[in-house]
N, C-alpha and C positions, 0 to 999 in steps of 0.2 A: 580565538582559535589559531593555533600555529599550523605550519605546513604539515607536520606529522599528524595532527588531529584531522586536518582536511583530507589527507591521504587515507586515514583510517575510515573516515565517514564515507568516502567514495568507495572504498573496498567493501565496507559493510553493505552499501547499496548493491554492489555487484554480486556479493554472496547471496543477498536476499533474493535477487532476481534469479540467480543460478539455481538456488535450492527450492524456490517456490514458497519460502517461509523465512522467518527470522533465523539467522544463524545463532547457535549457542556460543557462549564465551569460549568454550574449548575448541569448537570448530573454527571460529573466527581467529582465535589465537594461533592455531595450527596454520591457517591460511596466511595470516599476516606475520608469522614468525615471532609471536609475542607470547610470553607466559599468560595464562588466563587472568591472573590477578592484575597484571599490568594492563591487559586489555580492558578489564572491568573499570580500572581507574580512568583509562582514556575515555571509555564510554560515559562514565560519570561526568567528565568534563564536557562531553557532548550531550548532556542531559539525561544520563542514566540508561537503564536497560531499555531495550527496544520494545515499544508498544506499537509505534507506527513509524514508518519511513515513507511519508506521503509520496505517492498515493497508496502504498502498500500497507496492509495491516498485519501485525504479528500475531493477532488473535483471530479466531474464527468469527466471521460476521455474516449477516444475511446477503452479502454481495460477493459472490465468487466470480472470478473473471478467468476465462480461458483465452490465452493469447500465445502465439509463437510456440505452440505445442506444450505449454505449461499451464498451471493454474495457480492463482494467488487470491487472497482475500483483500478486498478494498475496505477502507474505513467507512465509506458511505457511498450513496449513489453517484455523487459528484466525482469522487475518487475512482469509482469503477470505470468511468469514462477515461479517467486520467491514466490508467494502467496501459491501455492500448496506445494512447497518445505518447506516453513516456517511452514506450518501446518501439514506437513508429511502426506498429502492425495493426491489422484488423483484430477484433476481439469479439467474444460473446460474453455478455453479462448474465449470470444466473441469479435471480432474486425472486421476490414475490411482491404483489401489490400490497401496499401498506394498509389499504382500506379493506379489500375483500380476501386477501391472502392467496389469491390465485397465483400459481407459479408464472414467472416471466423470464423468458430467454430473449435477450435483446442482442440482435446482431449489429455490430458496429463496423462499418466499412468506410474506409477513407475518412475516418473521424466523425462520421454521421450515423445515427441510428437508422436502420432499414425501415422501421415503423415510426414515422414522424408524428403519429397521433398520440403517442405517449406523453404524459404530463409529469414533470419533475416538480415536487412540492417540498419546500423546506419550511419548518415551523419557525426557524430563527433567521432574522435578517443576516445577510452575508457579512455585514460590518460587525456583527456580534458573534460569529462562529467561534473565534478563538477565546472568547470569555470563558467558555466551558466546552471545549472541543469534544470531550467524551460524551456529553449530552447531545450536542449538535449532530 
């Protein structure tokens, strides 16, 4: 990755945060002053179209996070906590219990959930998450 790719990656993260979703190639091209085709080529060097920019998800997921007056989707429960952390703000995670499907609204203040009785369970060991991150 060269300096221009690193700059584009950082700008893509910034637009993702500002828009509350993944920017399109046209939007990002206009923002970065690049033709959309050149931008897509650069994104391919950075591993293709945006599916996720951890902890943010470019697709709708069961983990919506409200923080700093905006909303984003997180890739998973773990990343839902990461959004507030990445932005250095308090957040609210909107999801549902994976067992009973009851809605859950988790208040996170100063990096900690207000309700400390909740349990986070992952079916895959952390050391194997990236073997198939879409499943994990």
